Every structure is written in structure tokens, then in C-alpha cells.
GUMAR-382605 format. One record per residue: residue number from 1; residue in one letter; y, z, x of N, C-alpha, C in turn. Coordinates in steps of 0.001 Angstrom, whole numbers, plus 500000, padded with zeros to 6 digits. Example, Ala and Ser with C-alpha at 12.3 -4.5 7.8 and 13.67 -1.06 7.14 Angstrom:
BEGIN
    i  aa     npy     npz     npx    capy    capz    capx     cpy     cpz     cpx
    1   A  494310  507800  513190  495500  507800  512300  496700  507800  513200
    2   S  497750  507080  512850  498940  507140  513670  500030  507870  512900
// end
This chain:
BEGIN
    i  aa     npy     npz     npx    capy    capz    capx     cpy     cpz     cpx
    1   M  416944  678416  425421  417634  677361  425343  418411  677574  427321
    2   K  419187  678404  427758  419447  678102  428807  418318  678564  430399
    3   L  417497  679244  429515  416273  679924  430234  415967  679279  430442
    4   K  414947  677969  429617  413835  677048  429968  414906  676648  431268
    5   N  416086  675930  430595  416924  674502  431534  416729  675236  432776
    6   L  417331  676405  433174  417069  677677  433851  415681  677305  435261
    7   Y  414601  677537  434647  413518  677516  435208  413070  675865  435456
    8   L  412913  674865  434404  412869  673787  434819  413677  673145  436251
    9   V  414991  673857  436046  415737  673138  437679  414923  674155  438961
   10   L  414466  675438  438454  414387  675755  439398  412499  675281  439986
   11   L  412677  674720  439053  410609  674403  438848  411214  672750  440095
   12   M  411683  671987  439834  411950  671202  440370  412733  671072  441833
   13   L  412901  671970  442517  413938  672778  443834  412538  673035  444913
   14   C  411132  673501  443807  410110  673991  444232  409974  672437  444809
   15   V  409946  672213  443594  408942  671031  444162  409390  669896  444735
   16   S  411015  669874  444834  410934  668664  445886  411142  669043  447246
   17   T  411715  670536  447676  411198  670984  448812  409957  670972  449529
   18   V  408701  671121  448777  407448  671131  448639  407367  669495  449435
   19   I  407873  668737  449044  407994  666885  449278  408379  667545  450625
   20   F  409378  667360  450590  410035  667251  451533  410051  668049  452856
   21   A  409539  669035  452586  409126  669809  453673  407484  669072  454100
   22   Q  407130  668011  454286  405820  667766  454632  405987  666862  455981
   23   E  405170  667761  457039  405690  667167  457984  404432  666203  457813
   24   K  405240  664313  458967  404737  663385  458747  403524  663612  460042
   25   Y  402518  662478  459797  402064  661989  461198  401445  660970  460722
   26   E  400846  660041  462404  400815  659537  462860  399666  659256  463298
   27   Q  398462  658286  463560  396777  659106  463421  396680  658260  464171
   28   A  395120  658230  464741  394379  657818  465712  392865  658219  465472
   29   V  392455  657200  465384  390638  657622  466126  389648  656380  467148
   30   I  389222  657535  468562  389042  657452  469553  387352  657512  469367
   31   M  386006  656511  469603  384791  656814  469847  384769  655933  470853
   32   Q  383697  656994  471473  382745  656226  473002  381157  655939  471745
   33   I  380803  654420  472347  379562  654764  472444  378568  654451  473330
   34   N  377967  654614  473026  376391  654497  474049  374877  654165  474142
   35   K  375161  652994  474919  374458  652053  474529  372748  652349  476035
   36   G  373101  653022  476579  372404  652686  477602  373077  652076  478512
   37   L  373380  651483  478738  374420  651195  479602  375466  651563  479389
   38   A  376861  650852  480550  377767  651811  481052  378846  652021  479627
   39   P  379538  652793  478854  379810  652996  477765  380745  652385  477724
   40   I  381507  652227  476319  382366  651599  475950  383020  652341  474861
   41   I  384609  652460  474896  385109  653204  474699  386218  652669  473539
   42   F  386266  652990  471997  387050  651856  471506  388401  652940  470798
   43   L  389611  652807  470792  390773  653126  470758  391933  652853  469513
   44   S  392285  653599  468400  393142  652702  467717  393930  653792  467130
   45   I  394895  653093  467009  395755  653694  466260  397083  653790  465033
   46   E  396589  654206  464202  397999  653720  462674  397142  652665  462600
   47   G  396132  652348  462482  395730  651309  462153  394971  650011  462584
   48   Q  395376  650388  463351  395723  648854  464376  393808  648612  465202
   49   E  394159  647077  464947  393220  646369  465790  392371  647245  467290
   50   F  391661  648107  466555  390472  648811  468172  390865  647768  469855
   51   K  391158  648965  470290  391606  648305  471636  390112  648814  472412
   52   T  389430  647965  473141  388620  648316  474049  388633  648360  475700
   53   L  388089  650089  475681  388038  650727  477074  387264  651057  478082
   54   K  386619  650225  478953  385565  649799  480058  385263  651006  480493
   55   V  384438  651365  480668  383488  652405  481150  383602  652050  482346
   56   K  383010  652753  484025  381844  651393  484966  381107  653064  484468
   57   G  379782  652257  485181  378262  652881  485138  378115  654500  485875
   58   D  379037  653836  487440  379672  654430  487656  379557  656402  487308
   59   D  381438  656305  486623  381282  657034  486106  380735  658827  484935
   60   V  379496  658043  484331  378796  658972  483940  377406  659290  484961
   61   L  377316  660209  484784  375725  661012  484685  375076  660771  484083
   62   D  375069  660550  482645  374030  659939  481796  374060  658737  481027
   63   K  373731  658201  480927  373576  657066  480034  374114  657461  478329
   64   Y  373277  658118  477885  373282  658028  476830  374193  660103  476171
   65   F  374349  661003  477029  375016  661928  476416  376431  662387  477124
   66   D  376336  661488  478085  377953  661791  478501  379331  661779  478557
   67   Y  379670  662153  477564  380707  661500  476907  382351  661968  477605
   68   S  381686  662290  479372  383431  662999  479614  384716  661918  479616
   69   P  384116  660877  480236  385137  659361  480129  385744  659816  479099
   70   L  385558  659834  477880  385755  660362  476205  386803  661381  476164
   71   L  386461  662596  477325  387061  663544  476898  388402  663511  477835
   72   K  388287  662621  478606  389559  662112  479906  390309  661419  478782
   73   Q  389920  660417  477783  390738  660375  477690  391172  660715  476312
   74   I  390292  662002  475178  391488  663116  474695  392511  663407  475358
   75   G  392145  663912  476764  392790  664476  477761  394076  664579  478072
   76   Q  394256  662805  478644  395220  661929  478567  395979  661556  477131
   77   M  395688  661506  475792  396531  661482  474767  397117  663361  474183
   78   R  396410  663905  474731  397335  665163  474380  398713  665549  475537
   79   N  397978  664501  476881  400744  665040  477153  400757  664315  476125
   80   E  400807  663093  476247  402027  662720  475071  401590  663405  473411
   81   G  401542  664294  473362  401651  664898  471438  400081  665339  470890
   82   W  399494  664398  470996  398372  664164  469691  397588  665524  469999
   83   E  397050  665438  469065  396073  667128  468677  394592  666653  468063
   84   V  393887  666999  468394  392839  666492  467631  392047  667351  466477
   85   W  392288  666667  465214  391930  667800  463951  390994  667251  463205
   86   N  389853  666368  464036  388380  666507  463360  387212  665589  464121
   87   T  386634  665725  464187  385073  665244  465144  384295  664704  464032
   88   N  382715  663520  464711  382677  663446  464066  380602  663970  465062
   89   D  380023  664415  464138  379283  664858  465619  378542  663834  466439
   90   S  377629  663556  467421  377368  662552  467505  375951  662434  467408
   91   Q  375312  661075  467063  374502  660200  466052  373678  659719  466569
   92   T  372365  659521  466962  371401  658997  467500  370448  658382  467105
   93   S  371288  656770  467220  369853  655988  466136  368449  655474  466508
   94   S  367629  654515  465978  366891  654699  466683  366298  653310  467761
   95   S  367275  653123  468148  367519  652542  468750  368279  652998  470984
   96   G  369247  653824  470059  368500  654996  471837  370897  654847  471505
   97   V  371253  653868  470322  372715  654023  470458  373056  655432  470429
   98   T  373959  656057  471013  375007  657798  470524  376236  656943  470442
   99   N  376849  658251  469921  378432  658054  469627  378875  658875  469310
  100   M  380335  658993  469309  380574  660602  469245  382399  659942  468849
  101   T  383044  660620  467720  384071  659948  467195  385059  661022  466895
  102   Y  386075  660875  467612  387371  662686  467525  388460  661466  466548
  103   F  389394  662050  466074  390668  662190  465330  391332  663346  465861
  104   L  392226  662080  465530  393587  662555  466414  395080  662729  466045
  105   R  396061  663500  465899  397550  662899  465552  398815  663958  465817
  106   R  399496  663478  465684  400618  663311  466378  401799  663424  465602
  107   K  403021  663995  465068  403783  664243  464552  404618  662990  465103
  108   I  405495  662553  463539  406156  661660  463502  407390  662548  464161
  109   K  408087  661834  465429  409670  662555  464938  410770  662040  464006
// end
């Protein structure tokens, strides 16, 4: 009986250590949509309403496939502690709209 209790206590310690050792993150999604005019960047942090970041048409070389404004914004966020943990490939619809989405996370202190 004592051995069972010892195993039960050890199991509980392991489970509680794993649960409390998990790191907590806040999450963000950033997306650039190219519609043939100036691209539009959308940003949402922790599920808040999307903010729209306008891009000047002069800042892009190609109306459909230049994602440099998005990458610049991600670079700024990296300086704030964000890291990219997933992406969604560029997709082209029949209307010529393309997009690129990045999912970011940052450790909560």
C-alpha cells in the first residue's frame, strides 16, 4: 500500500511540474493583402480587433507579390520580442488578390 501511495505522489509531482513549467505566450497575426493597388497590412494581437496599416504604393515594386512592407513590420515586432511560429503561404484567387499571413508569439513575463 505504501508503494502505491509513493507512486501516486510521484505522479502528482510530475504532472504539476509539467503544468506549471509551461511557458505562457501572447499571440498575434499579421497579414498583407495585395489587391492590385497599394497593399494593406492587418494586425491583431491577442484577438483584438484588426488594426489596418496602410502601405504607400511607392513602397512596393510589384502590386501583387512584394511583401517587403509586411517583412519590415515583422522585423519591428521581432525587436519587441515577438517570434514567428507559423506562416500561411501566399494564395492567388481568380480576382488576382494575393495574401501572406504570419503568426507570431511572445513570451509573457
